[in-house]
Backbone as JSON, one array per atom type, in Angstrom:
{
  "sequence": "MTVHDLSITGCLIESFHDVPAGRRMTIEIDLPEEGTVSLLAESVYSRPDFGYAVKFVDVPPQARVQLARAVFTKLTKSKSAPGG",
  "N": [[90.65, 102.6, 116.78], [91.04, 105.89, 115.83], [91.14, 107.96, 113.04], [92.65, 110.95, 111.93], [92.99, 113.9, 109.88], [93.41, 112.68, 107.31], [95.25, 111.92, 104.42], [96.55, 111.32, 101.09], [99.08, 110.55, 101.6], [99.5, 110.05, 104.3], [98.47, 110.09, 107.82], [97.0, 111.15, 110.96], [96.89, 109.38, 113.9], [94.72, 108.72, 116.47], [95.64, 107.9, 119.68], [96.48, 106.49, 122.85], [98.85, 105.4, 123.34], [102.35, 105.58, 123.28], [104.26, 105.82, 120.35], [107.27, 105.22, 118.95], [109.18, 107.2, 116.62], [109.74, 106.01, 113.33], [108.83, 103.41, 113.57], [107.42, 100.65, 111.94], [104.27, 99.55, 110.72], [101.24, 97.76, 110.0], [98.24, 99.12, 109.03], [94.68, 99.29, 109.1], [92.19, 101.02, 107.46], [88.94, 102.16, 107.48], [87.37, 103.34, 104.84], [84.92, 105.66, 104.02], [82.47, 104.82, 101.67], [84.39, 103.53, 100.14], [85.34, 101.28, 101.31], [87.39, 99.01, 103.29], [90.84, 99.62, 103.61], [94.09, 98.29, 103.6], [97.19, 99.24, 104.81], [100.73, 99.74, 104.71], [102.52, 101.45, 107.09], [104.59, 104.05, 108.5], [105.65, 105.36, 111.53], [105.97, 108.83, 112.19], [106.06, 111.03, 113.95], [105.23, 111.68, 117.41], [102.36, 112.95, 119.07], [102.01, 114.22, 122.04], [99.73, 112.98, 124.48], [97.73, 112.64, 122.61], [98.19, 111.22, 120.09], [99.79, 109.76, 117.21], [101.61, 110.52, 114.21], [101.62, 109.11, 110.94], [103.3, 108.05, 107.96], [102.39, 106.76, 104.82], [103.69, 103.82, 103.34], [105.05, 102.32, 100.46], [102.57, 102.11, 98.94], [100.06, 100.26, 97.4], [98.86, 100.56, 93.98], [95.97, 100.37, 93.72], [95.07, 100.86, 96.33], [96.02, 103.46, 96.62], [94.38, 104.8, 94.81], [91.9, 104.41, 96.07], [92.32, 105.84, 98.46], [92.72, 108.42, 97.4], [90.2, 108.93, 96.22], [88.58, 108.88, 98.53], [89.64, 111.02, 100.04], [89.17, 113.14, 98.24], [86.35, 113.06, 98.11], [85.71, 113.71, 100.78], [86.78, 116.32, 100.94], [85.24, 117.61, 98.99], [82.65, 117.38, 100.07], [82.97, 118.83, 102.46], [83.42, 121.41, 101.52], [81.01, 122.0, 100.35], [79.33, 122.15, 102.45], [77.32, 124.16, 104.66], [78.76, 127.23, 105.53], [81.27, 126.25, 104.97]],
  "CA": [[91.57, 103.59, 116.28], [90.41, 107.0, 115.12], [92.07, 108.61, 112.11], [92.43, 112.38, 111.68], [93.85, 114.51, 108.85], [93.77, 111.68, 106.3], [95.66, 112.37, 103.09], [97.03, 110.15, 100.34], [100.44, 110.23, 102.04], [99.56, 109.69, 105.71], [97.37, 110.53, 108.68], [97.24, 111.23, 112.39], [96.12, 108.31, 114.56], [94.44, 108.98, 117.88], [96.07, 106.76, 120.48], [97.07, 106.86, 124.14], [100.12, 104.68, 123.42], [103.47, 106.23, 122.6], [104.86, 105.06, 119.27], [108.48, 105.92, 118.55], [109.36, 107.49, 115.2], [110.43, 104.96, 112.59], [108.21, 102.09, 113.73], [106.55, 100.25, 110.82], [103.09, 98.8, 111.12], [100.16, 97.66, 109.02], [97.0, 99.66, 109.57], [93.48, 99.16, 108.27], [91.35, 102.2, 107.58], [87.63, 102.02, 106.84], [87.1, 104.55, 104.06], [83.52, 105.76, 103.62], [82.17, 104.59, 100.25], [85.5, 102.85, 99.47], [85.64, 100.03, 102.0], [88.59, 98.98, 104.13], [92.12, 99.54, 102.91], [95.18, 97.89, 104.47], [98.36, 100.0, 104.38], [101.96, 99.73, 105.47], [102.75, 102.82, 107.54], [105.74, 104.27, 109.36], [105.4, 106.49, 112.42], [106.82, 109.98, 111.9], [106.24, 111.73, 115.22], [104.14, 111.53, 118.38], [101.73, 114.16, 119.61], [101.71, 113.8, 123.41], [98.34, 112.95, 124.96], [96.76, 112.57, 121.53], [98.44, 110.13, 119.16], [101.01, 109.81, 116.43], [101.45, 110.69, 112.77], [102.26, 108.09, 110.12], [103.32, 108.21, 106.52], [102.13, 105.49, 104.18], [104.88, 103.31, 102.67], [104.81, 101.31, 99.41], [101.12, 102.0, 98.78], [99.68, 99.66, 96.12], [98.08, 101.48, 93.14], [94.53, 100.35, 94.02], [94.88, 101.53, 97.62], [96.24, 104.89, 96.38], [93.16, 105.29, 94.17], [90.85, 104.44, 97.1], [92.63, 106.97, 99.33], [92.49, 109.67, 96.66], [88.75, 109.15, 96.1], [88.04, 109.19, 99.86], [90.06, 112.38, 100.39], [88.45, 114.05, 97.35], [84.95, 113.08, 98.55], [85.63, 114.47, 102.04], [87.01, 117.74, 100.64], [84.09, 118.11, 98.24], [81.52, 117.5, 100.99], [83.21, 119.9, 103.44], [83.29, 122.69, 100.83], [79.6, 122.26, 100.03], [78.58, 122.31, 103.7], [77.11, 125.57, 105.03], [79.86, 127.83, 106.26], [82.52, 125.58, 104.68]],
  "C": [[90.77, 104.64, 115.53], [91.47, 107.72, 114.31], [91.66, 110.06, 111.91], [93.35, 112.81, 110.55], [94.33, 113.5, 107.81], [94.15, 112.35, 104.99], [96.12, 111.13, 102.32], [98.43, 109.74, 100.77], [100.54, 109.82, 103.5], [98.37, 110.18, 106.49], [97.86, 110.65, 110.12], [96.32, 110.21, 113.05], [95.97, 108.65, 116.03], [94.78, 107.73, 118.68], [96.66, 107.27, 121.79], [98.37, 106.11, 124.38], [101.18, 105.47, 122.68], [104.02, 105.29, 121.53], [106.09, 105.81, 118.81], [108.55, 106.12, 117.04], [110.14, 106.34, 114.55], [109.83, 103.58, 112.71], [107.28, 101.81, 112.54], [105.43, 99.38, 111.34], [102.13, 98.69, 109.94], [98.91, 98.18, 109.69], [95.87, 99.43, 108.58], [92.6, 100.36, 108.54], [90.06, 101.94, 106.82], [87.3, 103.34, 106.16], [85.64, 104.59, 103.66], [83.39, 105.63, 102.1], [83.27, 103.87, 99.49], [85.82, 101.5, 100.11], [86.92, 100.14, 102.82], [89.84, 98.83, 103.27], [93.19, 99.22, 103.94], [96.46, 98.53, 103.94], [99.55, 99.77, 105.3], [102.25, 101.18, 105.83], [103.98, 102.87, 108.44], [105.46, 105.5, 110.22], [106.45, 107.58, 112.17], [107.1, 110.76, 113.17], [105.04, 111.45, 116.11], [103.63, 112.9, 118.77], [101.28, 113.79, 121.01], [100.24, 113.97, 123.78], [97.32, 112.99, 123.83], [97.0, 111.37, 120.62], [99.75, 110.29, 118.42], [100.68, 109.92, 114.94], [102.19, 109.57, 112.05], [102.29, 108.55, 108.67], [103.11, 106.82, 105.93], [103.36, 105.11, 103.33], [104.47, 102.25, 101.65], [103.31, 101.05, 99.2], [100.81, 101.38, 97.41], [98.8, 100.63, 95.32], [96.58, 101.52, 93.48], [94.23, 101.06, 95.33], [95.06, 103.04, 97.46], [95.0, 105.52, 95.74], [92.04, 105.4, 95.2], [91.07, 105.62, 98.04], [92.31, 108.29, 98.65], [90.99, 109.96, 96.54], [88.14, 109.53, 97.44], [88.39, 110.61, 100.27], [89.3, 113.4, 99.53], [86.99, 114.18, 97.79], [84.8, 113.91, 99.83], [85.82, 115.96, 101.78], [85.82, 118.35, 99.92], [82.89, 118.32, 99.16], [81.74, 118.64, 101.97], [83.08, 121.28, 102.78], [81.84, 123.04, 100.52], [78.74, 122.44, 101.27], [78.4, 123.81, 104.02], [78.27, 126.08, 105.87], [81.21, 127.24, 105.93], [83.05, 126.03, 103.43]]
}
């Protein structure tokens, strides 16, 4: 599974399987420098031939902190990159 557009509230998951809106699932995301976080997610919409978007549901406080640090680190690194 490849994750795109990660935020503290959800992400886009690259997949060739259709997932109907409203489906709940547990996903594990390997966060650089933070380790793996397990999250309850609910599908929001599908993007044909690419994947589906999910929102995170009932995120435990520690997982929320890990997500926030990972997103902050990614944003900080992309802004310091040449041309970014």
